[in-house]
N, C-alpha and C positions, 0 to 999 in steps of 0.2 A: 456508401459513397454519396447517395442521393441526399441523405440527411446532412452531411457536411456541406454540400453545395447550398442547401436550403438555409442552414444556419449562417453560412457566409453571406448569403443574399440578405437575410434578416439583419445581420450585424451591419452590413453596408447601408441598408435602409435606415437603421437607427442612427448611425453616424451622420448620414445626410440630413436627417430630421433635426438632430441636435445642432448641426452647423447652420441650417436654415433658421432655426429659432434664435441662435446667437446673432446672426446677421440682421434679423428683423429688429433687434434692439438698437442697431446702429442706424436705422433708417430715420428719416425726419419724422418728428412727432406731428407737426402741423403743416397745413397748406394754406397760406394766406393769399391775398390778392395783389400785394405789392412786394415784388422781390427786391432784396437788398444785396447788391453785389459790390462790396468794397466801399460803398459810400460811408462817409464819416458821420458820426452822430449829429453833428451840426446841421446836416442836410435833411435829417429825418422830418423835421417840422414842415418843410416845404413839400415833402413827398406824401404826407398823410392827407387823406381825403375826408377823414372823420376827425372832428375836434376832440380834444381831451375830455371836455364835459360830456359829449355824446358817448364816448367810449366808457366813461365811468357810469353813466346812466344805463347803458347796455349791460354792463357787469352787474349793476344793482338790481336789474330786472331778474337776473338769474339767481342772485343771492342777495336778498334785501339785508341792509345793514348800514354801516358807515364806511365809506372809502377812506383809507388812511394813507394810501400811496398810489401813484400812477405815473408811468413814464413810458416814453417811446423807446423801443428796443428792437434789435435784430434778434429774432428767435428762429432758429433753423433756416436762416436765409430769407425771412419775410419780416416786414415791418409790422409790429404789433404794439399795442399798449399793454403793458404788464400792470394789472390793477390788483391791489390788496384790499380786502374788505373784512371788517370785523362784523360777524353776524350776531343776531340776538342770542345765539347759543354760546357767545363768547369764544368763537373760533375764528381764526384768520384763514380766509380763502384766497388763493392766488389764481387769478384768471388772466388768460391771454385773449385780448380783443383785437380783431382784425382792424388795422388802421385804414383799410380801403373801403370796408362796408359796415363796420361796427358789429359784426357777428362775434359771438364768443366762440373761440377756436378750441380752447382747452381750459379745464379747471384743475388746479393743483389740489394736493391733499390738504385736508383740514389740519390746522395746528391750534391747539388749545392756547388761549391767552393766559399768561402767567401773572 
């Protein structure tokens, strides 16, 4: 009888852990400094405190190379610059740069240039 109760408790614990892991994937990836709540993309430029050039330079400090694309976007409810860089290893890196302070918030996976 005791073994069944222990097994049931362990089973419940395992289910709770799996559920918690699944929910953690639904949480926000980043935490920026400028929240975006329904603003249209046209308003993003006026909201940014960091220039596009400064955001690209910040990204290039993390991954030296050539910036091929940069744009202001709403990512997880925060205003960020999404910057793509081709590195010297011929990979494309996707970086999210905070539009409020210029810090690199997240780096995407490397993609080989074809």
